[in-house]
Structures are given as structure tokens and as C-alpha cells.
N, C-alpha and C positions, 0 to 999 in steps of 0.2 A: 539657181544659176542666172547670172546677169545676162541680159540680152545685149547684143551689139547694136549701137545706134548707127544709122546711116551716115555716111560722110556728107558734110554740108557742101553747098555749091562752092563756097570759098575753098574748102579743102580739095575738092575735085579739080578746081582751076589750078591750085598750087601744085598738085600732083602732075598735071599736064605741063605746067611751066618747068617743073623739076626734070621731067622726062626730056623736054626739049633742051634744057640746060645740059643735061648729061650728054645728049647726042651732039649738040652744036658747040659746046665749050670743052667738055672733058675729052670726048673721043678724038678730036683733032690733035690733042696733046700727046696721045698715046705713042710712045716711042720717039717723040720729037722734043719734048721738054725735059728738064732735069727731074729726077725722081721725086725730089722734095716738092716741086711745083705740082707735079701730077698728083701726088698723094694729098696735098692740101686742097687742090681743086676737087678731087674725088670726095674728100671728107666734107667739104662744103655741101656737096650734093647729098651725102648721107645725113648731115646735120639738118638740112632742109626737110628731108623725109621724116625724120623722127620728130621734128617740130610740127609737122602736119598732124601727126598722131597726138601730139600734146595740145593742139589748138583748143579743144573744149575746156582745158584747164587754165587757159590764159584769161586773166582777170585784171580789171582796174584796181590797183592796190591803194593808190593815194593820188592826190593832186598837190603838187608842190611848186608854188611860184619860185622862180629862181632869182638870183641877185639882180637881174636886169628887168624884172617885173613880168617876164613871160610865164604863162601858165603851162606847166609841164606835167602831163599825165604820166604816172608811173605804172606801167603795164608789164606784168610778168606771168610766165607759166611756172611749171615746176622746175626745180633745180636740175642741173645737167646730169648728175648721177642718177636721179630718179627717172629722167627721160631715157637714159641709156639702159637702165634695168628694164624699163617697160618695153622698149623695142626689142631687146634681146629675148624677153619672154614670148613676144609675138613670133619671132623667128623660130624659136624652139618648138612651136606647136606642130611643125611638120616633120614627122619622122623620116619621110622620104628625102626631104631636103637635107636633113642632118646627115643621112647616109651619103648623099652626093657630095656634101662639103668635105666629109672625111675622106671619101674616095679620091676627090680631085686635089685636095690640099693636105693630104696626110703627112707628106715629108715636111712641109713648112710648119704644120701644127705640132708635129713631133719636135721640130727645132725650137718652137716657142716654149714647149713644156720642159725642155732640157736646157734652155739658155740660161747662162749665169749673168746676173746684173753686173755691169762694168762700172765700178766705182773705185776711184783711187783712194786707198787708205794708207795710214802711216805704216812703215815697214814692220812686219811681224804681226800685224793685226789679223787675228783669226776669228774673233767674235766681237760683238758690240753689246755692252751692258748699259742699260739705261732705265730710268724710272719715269713713271707718269701716274699722277693721281694716287700716289702711295703704293703703286704696284711696281715690282721689279721685273725686267724682261732681259732676255739674252737672245741675240740673233747670231746663229752660227753661220758665218759667211760661206763656208763650203757647202752648206745645205740649201742655200737660197737659190731659187730659180725665178726668172722673169725679166722684166724691163724696168730699170730704175728711172725715177724722175730726175731730170737734170736741174730742176730749180727748187723742188720741195725737199730741202735738206737742212740738217742742223749739225753744226760742228760742235762736238762735245768737248768737255774740258780737257780730256786726254788726247784730243786731236782727231779721234775717230769720227767718221762721217756717217751719221744716221740719215737714212734716205727712205722716201716713199717708193713703193714699187707695186707693180701688178704682175700676177703670175697665172699659169694655167696648169690645172691638175688633170691630166689625161687618163681618167679612170673609165675603162670600157667593160662591157659585159661579155657574155659568151659569144655574141654575134659581132663582137668588135665594134660596138656602138657605145656612145657615152652612157654611163649608168644614170646620170642626171642631166638631161638635155638643157634645162634652164641654167644650171650652174655652168655647163660647158660653154654655152653661147654668151652668158654674162661675162665670164672670164676672158673669152676671146675678144669681145667688143671692148672691154676695158683695157686690154693690152694694145689694141689698135688705137684707142683713145690716148693712151700714154705716149705712143709714138707721135700722135698729133700734137700733144702738149709739148713734147720735147722739141719739136720743130718750131712751134710758135713762141713758147715761153722760154724754152731752154736755149734757143739760138743754135739748134743742132742740125741745121740743114746739111752742113758739111759732114757731120757724124752720120746722118741718115744715108747720104749718098755713098759713103765709104762701105757701109754694111750691105753689100750687094744681095746676099741671101735674104736678109731682113727686108730690104727695100722691095725687091721683086715679089716676094711672097706676100707681104702686107698689101701691096697694090692689088694683086690678083684676088686675094681673099675679100678685100673690101669691095671690089668690082662685083664679086659673086653676091654679096649682101645687097648692094644697091640694085642690081638687076632683078634680083628675086623680089624685093619690095616694090619696085616699079611694076613688075609683072603681076603682083598680088596686092593691089591697093586696099583690098578688103581687110588686110591685116592692120591697117591704120585706123580702122573703125574704133571709136571709143566705146568703153563699157557703159552700160546703162547705170543710172544712179539708184 
């Protein structure tokens, strides 16, 4: 079993900065700013937290002089999907926290699990047939659940709109808890991330603000994640090599 490495001084400083940012920047917006602004500010706090966890993987990839002759170090950590999967695994370690998340947010989580993606299709479209790498696929629109991407879409030859989406399978055990905690939190985090992308890349601030149930629930759930991670910075400790 890999041992956890201690947080570096830089990471500890960043956690303190993030905590101050949450208290001094996000909290004053609560109830006073448009929902889309509150959500994006809150996501920026969450993003900073999971970047702290990823810091040991940040490396100098290359040095590329630009067209103006300036030396430009190219420094990157892991890709966004990998970072989100990593932080969701850390959140999933705590069974008691899982229980509290379901207890406090069950109505909204149920809404996410049952929500139908809203994508305008040609009249009469009930399914989408498409091919990729020699494999044929069919999406039955009546069976899909989740949140659709507003920008990652392909218009097929028949006019149907093929879209990327994230979903949540709410599978619980006899104690009404998720059967697979890692899967549960991963899917929750990626649904919240899809909302973030729809605001930034899809230009859907107006869409987000119209969806009152989605708006309020997403903000409350993300606040729960942020406060939990700020209260438990040990979850950001990197694994030993």
C-alpha cells in the first residue's frame, strides 16, 4: 500500500490562500450575485483545491521560444479529467461523508439521476444512430439521463444532434447508500463539471439561471465538497511513488 506524502509548504500555503478566497470572495456573493457568477466563483475555488492535490505531478514539459524570442517554459500537470477522477476518489474514502451528502442533498441528487438532457432534435427523432471506428451505436433518447454539453455536439447527415453528456446512476445498497462510492462521486463531480463547461464554453449563463432547481442544488452540493476538502486538507496529500 502506498504511503501518503506530506503536503509541501507551497501546498499548505495554497490551501490557506484558497480558504481565504472562499471566505472573502465567494461567501460575500452568496445570495447577492447571479447564480451563474456564484457557481463559477465557487468552481474556481474547487478547481484551485484539486490543483493543489495535483501539484506533485506538475512538471516542466518543454521550453519553447516564441515568435518574439521570449523563452516560454511549458509547464503542465495532469489533464482535467484525470484530476477530477483523482479528487472524486479522495472524497469517496469517507463513508460518513457519503452518508451526509446523500442525506442533505438526496432530492437534488435524485433530480440529477432522473434528469433528461435537453437537446433540440428534428421532429420525430426518437433515437440517434451513428458509427465510430467501424462500430455502430444507437442512443435511445427516451432512455438517456443526465446533462448535455452545449458545445460538444455533432450534426449528423440526417440532421440529428449527437451530443456529449454526463449522467448519474443512483445505485444504492440495503442501507440506502451508494453501492460504489467512487463511481457515485465521480459521476456527481463530472455532472457539476459539465454545468461549469456549459456556462463557460456553451455560453449558457441564461440557461443556468432559468433552471432554478438545477442552479440552487448544484451550488449547495459544490459548497459541501469545497468545505469538506478545506476542512480535510490531508485528502490532498499525494500518493507515494
